[in-house]
C-alpha positions as CSV (number, residue, x, y, z in Angstrom):
1,X,14.8,-11.2,8.2
2,X,13.3,-8.5,10.9
3,X,12.9,-5.5,10.1
4,X,16.6,-3.4,11.1
5,X,17.1,0.6,12.6
6,X,19.0,3.2,12.8
7,X,18.6,6.8,14.3
8,X,19.0,9.5,11.9
9,X,18.8,13.4,12.5
10,X,15.3,13.5,10.7
11,X,14.1,10.5,12.2
12,X,14.2,6.6,12.6
13,X,15.0,4.8,9.1
14,X,13.9,1.3,9.0
15,X,14.2,-1.2,6.4
16,X,11.7,-4.1,6.0
17,X,11.6,-6.7,2.5
18,X,10.5,-4.5,0.1
19,X,10.7,-0.6,1.6
20,X,13.6,1.1,3.1
21,X,10.9,3.6,5.4
22,X,11.7,6.8,7.8
23,X,9.2,8.2,10.5
24,X,9.5,12.0,10.3
25,X,7.5,14.6,11.7
26,X,6.0,16.8,8.9
27,X,5.1,13.6,6.8
28,X,1.9,14.9,5.5
29,X,-0.5,11.7,5.2
30,X,-0.9,8.7,7.7
31,X,-1.8,5.8,5.7
32,X,-0.2,4.9,2.4
33,X,-0.8,2.2,-0.3
34,X,2.7,1.8,-1.2
35,X,4.0,-0.1,-4.8
36,X,8.2,-1.3,-5.2
37,X,8.7,-0.7,-8.7
38,X,11.7,-3.0,-8.5
39,X,9.8,-5.9,-8.3
40,X,7.5,-8.2,-11.1
41,X,4.7,-8.7,-8.8
42,X,1.2,-6.8,-7.4
43,X,2.0,-6.7,-4.6
44,X,0.1,-3.2,-2.9
45,X,1.4,-2.6,1.0
46,X,-0.2,-0.9,3.5
47,X,2.0,1.6,5.4
48,X,0.3,2.7,8.9
49,X,2.0,5.0,10.9
50,X,4.8,4.1,13.2
51,X,4.5,5.7,17.0
52,X,1.7,7.5,15.4
53,X,3.9,9.7,13.2
54,X,3.6,9.2,9.1
55,X,6.3,7.1,7.8
56,X,7.8,8.7,4.4
57,X,8.6,5.7,1.7
58,X,12.8,5.7,0.7
59,X,12.8,3.1,-1.8
60,X,11.8,3.1,-5.2
61,X,8.2,3.1,-5.5
62,X,4.9,4.5,-6.4
63,X,2.4,5.4,-3.3
64,X,-0.9,6.7,-2.5
65,X,-1.7,9.1,0.6
66,X,-4.7,9.0,3.1
67,X,-5.8,11.2,6.0
68,X,-8.4,8.5,6.4
69,X,-7.6,4.1,7.6
70,X,-11.0,3.0,6.0
71,X,-10.0,4.4,2.5
72,X,-6.5,3.6,3.0
73,X,-7.8,-0.2,4.0
74,X,-10.8,-0.3,1.0
75,X,-8.0,1.2,-1.4
76,X,-5.7,-1.5,-1.1
77,X,-7.8,-4.8,-0.9
78,X,-8.9,-3.3,-4.0
79,X,-5.7,-2.9,-5.3
80,X,-5.1,-6.8,-4.0
81,X,-8.1,-8.6,-4.8
82,X,-7.1,-10.4,-8.1
83,X,-9.4,-8.8,-9.7
84,X,-7.0,-6.0,-9.5
85,X,-4.1,-8.1,-10.1
86,X,-5.7,-9.3,-13.1
87,X,-6.4,-5.7,-15.0
88,X,-2.5,-5.0,-13.9
89,X,-1.3,-8.5,-15.6
90,X,-3.1,-7.6,-18.7
91,X,-2.1,-3.8,-19.3
92,X,1.9,-4.6,-18.2
93,X,4.6,-6.3,-19.9
94,X,6.7,-8.5,-18.1
95,X,10.0,-8.7,-19.6
96,X,10.3,-5.2,-19.5
97,X,12.9,-3.6,-17.0
98,X,10.6,-1.7,-15.0
99,X,6.8,-3.2,-15.1
100,X,5.3,-0.9,-12.8
101,X,5.1,2.7,-13.9
102,X,3.1,5.3,-13.2
103,X,1.5,5.4,-16.1
104,X,0.2,2.3,-15.3
105,X,-1.4,2.5,-12.0
106,X,-2.7,6.3,-13.0
107,X,-5.0,4.1,-15.5
108,X,-6.2,1.8,-13.0
109,X,-9.8,3.0,-12.4
110,X,-10.3,2.4,-9.0
111,X,-14.5,2.6,-9.2
112,X,-14.6,0.1,-11.6
113,X,-12.5,-2.9,-10.0
114,X,-14.7,-1.9,-7.1
115,X,-18.2,-1.9,-8.5
116,X,-17.1,-5.5,-9.8
117,X,-15.6,-6.8,-6.3
118,X,-18.4,-9.0,-4.2
119,X,-19.7,-7.1,-1.6
120,X,-18.1,-10.2,0.6
121,X,-14.5,-9.3,-0.8
122,X,-14.5,-6.6,0.9
123,X,-15.9,-7.4,4.3
124,X,-13.8,-10.4,4.6
125,X,-10.1,-8.4,4.0
126,X,-11.9,-5.3,5.9
127,X,-12.7,-8.8,8.7
128,X,-8.4,-9.9,8.0
129,X,-7.7,-6.5,8.8
130,X,-9.5,-5.3,12.8
131,X,-8.2,-9.0,13.3
132,X,-4.5,-8.9,12.1
133,X,-4.3,-5.1,13.5
134,X,-6.7,-5.3,16.1
135,X,-9.0,-2.0,14.0
136,X,-12.7,-1.8,16.1
137,X,-12.8,1.8,16.2
138,X,-12.7,2.3,12.5
139,X,-13.0,0.4,9.1
140,X,-17.1,1.1,8.7
């Protein structure tokens, strides 16, 4: 299903399968890593600017904001790695109505997960991002 869009007073509102988002002039950070708590999966999304404007997420979700694309992609890769997802599965209860909670996400120690990820896994992810989105000036 293709995203729908409509004009709003504050920018554009788009709907995607996982999020509803708006392009606003005054949203603080260009890049975000987000997860919707409506679903019982641990699939984090990398939210990129639209027409050089940051997006604001409207649906029930949690997100981390970044001014740097490098940090956003690195965080997104860590959280979507099998080690990141395994950790989240080990500390959550799938039968709860809301599996992903603020407390669960605050319990993630990014440095520990990053420390046990093979460098090749991060490099492969960065190369995928370069291919898919044409990131050549950034991503280290």
